C-alpha positions in Angstrom: 0.0 0.0 0.0 2.8 2.4 0.8 4.3 2.0 -2.8 0.8 2.4 -4.4 0.2 5.6 -2.4 3.4 7.4 -3.3 2.8 10.6 -5.3 3.8 11.7 -8.8 6.8 13.6 -7.5 8.3 10.5 -6.0 8.2 8.7 -9.4 9.7 11.6 -11.2 12.6 11.8 -8.8 13.1 8.1 -9.0 13.1 8.2 -12.8 15.8 10.9 -12.8 17.9 8.9 -10.4 17.4 5.8 -12.5 18.5 7.5 -15.6 21.8 8.3 -14.0 22.2 4.7 -12.8 21.4 3.2 -16.2 17.7 2.6 -15.5 14.7 3.7 -17.7 11.2 4.6 -16.6 8.4 2.3 -17.8 4.7 2.9 -17.9 4.5 2.8 -14.2 7.6 1.5 -12.4 11.2 1.7 -13.5 12.7 -1.2 -15.5 16.3 -2.1 -16.2 17.7 -0.9 -19.5 18.5 -3.5 -22.2 22.1 -4.7 -22.3 24.3 -3.2 -25.0 24.4 -6.6 -26.9 20.6 -6.6 -27.1 20.5 -3.1 -28.3 23.0 -3.9 -31.0 21.0 -6.9 -32.2 17.9 -4.8 -32.4 19.7 -2.3 -34.6 20.6 -5.0 -37.2 18.5 -4.9 -40.5 15.4 -7.0 -40.3 15.3 -10.3 -42.2 13.7 -9.9 -45.6 12.2 -12.6 -47.9 14.6 -14.9 -49.8 13.1 -16.1 -53.1 14.7 -19.0 -55.0 14.4 -19.6 -58.7 16.4 -22.4 -60.4 16.4 -25.0 -63.2 17.3 -27.8 -60.7 14.0 -29.6 -60.7 12.9 -31.3 -57.5 13.8 -34.9 -58.2 17.0 -34.8 -56.2 18.5 -32.9 -53.3 19.9 -29.8 -55.1 17.1 -27.4 -53.9 17.2 -28.8 -50.4 21.0 -28.3 -50.3 20.6 -24.6 -51.2 18.0 -24.1 -48.5 20.2 -25.9 -46.0 23.0 -23.5 -46.7 20.6 -20.6 -46.3 19.2 -21.8 -43.0 22.8 -22.4 -41.8 23.3 -18.7 -42.3 20.1 -17.8 -40.4 17.3 -20.2 -39.3 15.0 -17.2 -39.2 15.0 -16.7 -42.9 11.7 -16.6 -44.8 12.4 -18.7 -47.9 10.0 -19.0 -50.8 10.2 -20.9 -54.1 9.5 -19.0 -57.3 10.1 -22.1 -59.5 12.6 -24.9 -59.9 11.4 -25.9 -63.3 12.8 -23.0 -65.3 13.6 -23.9 -68.9 16.5 -21.7 -69.9 17.8 -18.1 -69.4 14.9 -16.4 -71.3 12.3 -18.3 -69.3 14.0 -17.3 -66.0 14.2 -13.7 -67.2 10.5 -13.6 -67.9 9.4 -15.4 -64.7 11.3 -12.8 -62.6 9.6 -10.0 -64.6 6.2 -11.8 -63.9 6.5 -12.0 -60.1 8.9 -9.4 -58.9 6.3 -6.5 -58.6 4.4 -8.5 -56.0 7.3 -8.8 -53.6 8.2 -6.2 -51.0 11.1 -3.8 -51.0 14.3 -5.5 -49.8 13.4 -9.0 -51.2 16.5 -11.0 -52.3 16.0 -13.2 -55.3 18.6 -16.0 -55.8 18.4 -17.0 -59.5 20.3 -20.0 -60.7 19.9 -20.7 -64.4 23.6 -20.9 -65.0 24.8 -23.0 -68.0 28.2 -21.2 -67.8 28.8 -22.2 -64.1 32.5 -22.4 -63.4 33.5 -20.2 -66.4 34.7 -16.6 -66.5 31.1 -15.3 -66.4 30.6 -13.0 -63.4 28.8 -13.8 -60.2 26.8 -10.7 -59.3 24.2 -9.0 -57.1 22.1 -6.4 -58.9 20.1 -3.8 -57.0 17.1 -2.1 -58.6 15.3 1.2 -58.0 12.4 -0.9 -56.7 14.6 -2.0 -53.8 15.0 -5.6 -54.9 18.3 -7.6 -55.0 19.0 -10.2 -57.6 21.8 -12.7 -56.9 23.1 -14.9 -59.8 25.2 -15.1 -63.0 25.6 -12.3 -65.4 24.2 -14.0 -68.4 21.1 -12.0 -69.4 18.8 -13.2 -66.6 18.1 -9.6 -65.5 17.3 -8.1 -69.0 13.6 -7.7 -68.3 14.1 -6.7 -64.7 16.4 -3.9 -65.7 13.7 -2.6 -68.1 10.9 -2.9 -65.5 12.7 -1.8 -62.3 15.9 -0.2 -63.4 19.2 -1.7 -62.1 20.9 1.1 -60.3 24.0 -0.7 -58.9 25.8 -4.0 -59.5 28.5 -5.7 -57.3 30.6 -8.6 -58.3 30.6 -11.2 -55.5 33.9 -11.4 -53.6 34.2 -15.2 -53.2 37.1 -14.9 -50.8 34.4 -13.6 -48.3 31.0 -14.5 -49.7 31.4 -18.2 -50.4 30.3 -21.2 -48.4 33.3 -22.2 -46.3 35.0 -25.4 -47.5 33.4 -25.2 -51.0 36.5 -23.8 -52.8 37.1 -27.1 -54.7 33.6 -27.3 -56.0 33.3 -25.6 -59.5 29.8 -26.7 -60.6 27.4 -25.8 -57.8 27.6 -22.0 -57.4 23.8 -22.0 -56.7 24.7 -23.6 -53.4 28.2 -22.3 -52.7 28.1 -18.7 -53.9 24.6 -17.5 -54.8 22.6 -19.3 -52.1 25.2 -18.4 -49.5 25.5 -14.8 -50.5 21.8 -14.3 -50.9 21.1 -15.7 -47.4 23.8 -13.4 -45.9 22.2 -10.4 -47.6 18.6 -11.3 -46.8 19.5 -12.0 -43.1 21.3 -8.8 -42.7 24.6 -10.6 -42.0 26.1 -8.4 -44.8 25.1 -5.3 -46.5 25.0 -4.7 -50.3 28.3 -2.7 -49.9 29.9 -5.9 -48.5 29.1 -8.1 -51.4 32.1 -7.1 -53.4 33.4 -4.5 -55.9 31.1 -2.3 -58.0 30.6 -3.1 -61.7 29.0 -1.0 -64.4 25.3 -1.9 -64.9 25.5 -0.8 -68.5 27.9 -3.7 -69.2 25.6 -6.4 -68.0 24.8 -9.2 -70.5 21.4 -8.5 -72.2 19.1 -10.7 -74.2 17.7 -9.6 -77.6 14.0 -10.0 -78.4 11.1 -8.6 -80.3 9.7 -5.5 -78.6 6.0 -4.8 -78.9 5.3 -2.2 -81.6 2.6 -0.8 -83.8 3.7 -1.3 -87.4 1.9 -1.3 -90.8 -1.5 -1.2 -89.2 -0.8 -4.2 -86.9 0.3 -4.9 -83.4 3.5 -6.9 -83.4 5.2 -8.6 -80.5 6.5 -12.0 -79.3 5.4 -14.9 -77.2 7.7 -14.6 -74.1 6.1 -17.6 -72.3 3.0 -19.7 -72.3 0.5 -19.8 -69.5 1.9 -23.3 -69.0 -0.8 -24.9 -67.0 -3.6 -24.0 -69.4 -1.9 -23.5 -72.7 -2.9 -19.9 -73.1 -0.6 -18.0 -75.5 0.8 -14.9 -73.8 2.3 -12.0 -75.8 4.3 -9.0 -74.7 1.9 -6.5 -76.2 0.7 -4.3 -73.3 -2.9 -3.2 -72.6 -1.9 0.4 -73.1 -0.7 -0.2 -76.6 -3.9 -2.1 -77.4 -6.0 0.7 -76.1 -4.1 3.4 -78.0 -4.5 1.3 -81.2 -8.2 1.4 -80.8 -9.0 -2.3 -80.2 -12.3 -2.6 -78.2 -14.0 -5.5 -76.5 -16.3 -7.2 -79.1 -14.0 -6.5 -82.1 -13.0 -9.4 -84.3 -9.3 -9.9 -84.2 -7.0 -11.8 -86.6 -3.8 -13.2 -85.0 -0.9 -14.7 -87.0 1.6 -16.6 -85.0 5.1 -17.0 -86.5 8.1 -19.1 -85.7 11.4 -17.8 -87.0 9.5 -15.4 -89.2 7.2 -18.0 -90.8 3.5 -18.1 -90.1 2.6 -21.4 -88.4 -0.9 -20.6 -87.1 -3.7 -18.1 -87.8 -6.9 -17.5 -85.9 -9.8 -15.0 -85.9 -11.6 -14.6 -82.6 -13.4 -12.0 -80.6 -11.6 -9.6 -78.2 -13.2 -10.4 -74.8 -12.9 -9.6 -71.1 -12.8 -13.2 -69.9 -13.0 -16.9 -70.8 -16.7 -17.3 -70.2 -17.6 -14.7 -72.8 -17.2 -17.4 -75.5 -18.5 -20.9 -75.8 -16.5 -23.8 -74.4 -13.8 -24.7 -76.9 -14.0 -21.4 -78.8 -10.9 -19.2 -79.3 -10.7 -15.7 -77.8 -8.3 -12.8 -77.5 -8.0 -11.1 -74.1 -5.8 -9.2 -71.7 -4.1 -11.6 -69.3 -3.2 -11.1 -65.6 0.0 -9.4 -66.5 -2.1 -6.9 -68.6 -0.8 -8.2 -71.9 -2.6 -9.4 -75.0 -3.2 -13.2 -75.1 -4.9 -15.9 -77.1 -6.8 -18.8 -75.6 -9.4 -21.5 -76.0 -12.2 -21.4 -73.4 -11.5 -24.5 -71.2 -9.0 -25.8 -73.8 -5.3 -25.8 -74.5 -4.5 -23.5 -77.4 -0.8 -24.0 -77.4 -1.0 -27.8 -77.4 -3.8 -28.0 -80.0 -2.0 -25.6 -82.4 1.6 -26.6 -81.7 2.6 -23.2 -80.4 5.9 -22.6 -78.5 7.5 -19.7 -76.8 10.7 -17.6 -76.6 12.5 -15.1 -78.8 11.9 -17.1 -81.9 8.1 -16.9 -81.6 6.2 -13.8 -82.6 2.7 -12.5 -83.3 0.9 -10.1 -85.6 -2.5 -8.8 -84.6 -5.0 -7.0 -86.9 -8.7 -6.1 -86.7 -11.3 -4.0 -88.5 -10.6 -5.3 -92.0 
């Protein structure tokens, strides 16, 4: 009762004395200040997501080995899988472009599509103006990310520091030994971007060539960067804004030519619709997909399989309407 009945002046005096003695005032009674080590840990950067994308598949232990290395750096990491079924550098570049906008600032992407592993190609970390970090080989993987987010700094990984200890004799698993290890250290706050290694010129990164979307000769022209692989929908890189500026409207009849290496291999005429249910089951349609690009599909069918359509820089489209 005696403590509860003490007045405000008592607590103010006690707080002042406590401050001099290394104590801090709480909501009611004084508490002991946090030790210096605790304060230092609290000041470290917070762990950010670590996203893995590889061409390893999941039939063996490769992906698990990379995750084990990452958790060895910090068991508190939040690790997510983008895909481990990537089919080549272009596919990886587009899948990064597809998902990166939905990940928060600070996210670290470890990207291992690396046919040149162990060669003179550079191991890098690229930082973008969106605040994302991309860890992987300099082989064109970041072509579309650079266009979408803007790479503002690149560092070459210093493998004398940022390499899994004891892995120096391994030349063919940089996904585990270099990229996974460095990505985990960066995502966990163990190192900063400045500690990755020396700066490199972003303008000198390897870039992939491909057909940009254009309006030419009264037609929309672009490429098929990937397929909507689960359903066989044919995605293009022709953006909604270009479609709208060209005057294409829902309900218009659209003619689409699909070319492989410059030769027409498929042609279809279909309505421009909002969604799949706007046409009968099995009927073709042209629509804007979830990435807001023009696409071709069969309602509840597989257009790519039925028409023998592939994807990548060798596949292009020409779109006309109103003839």
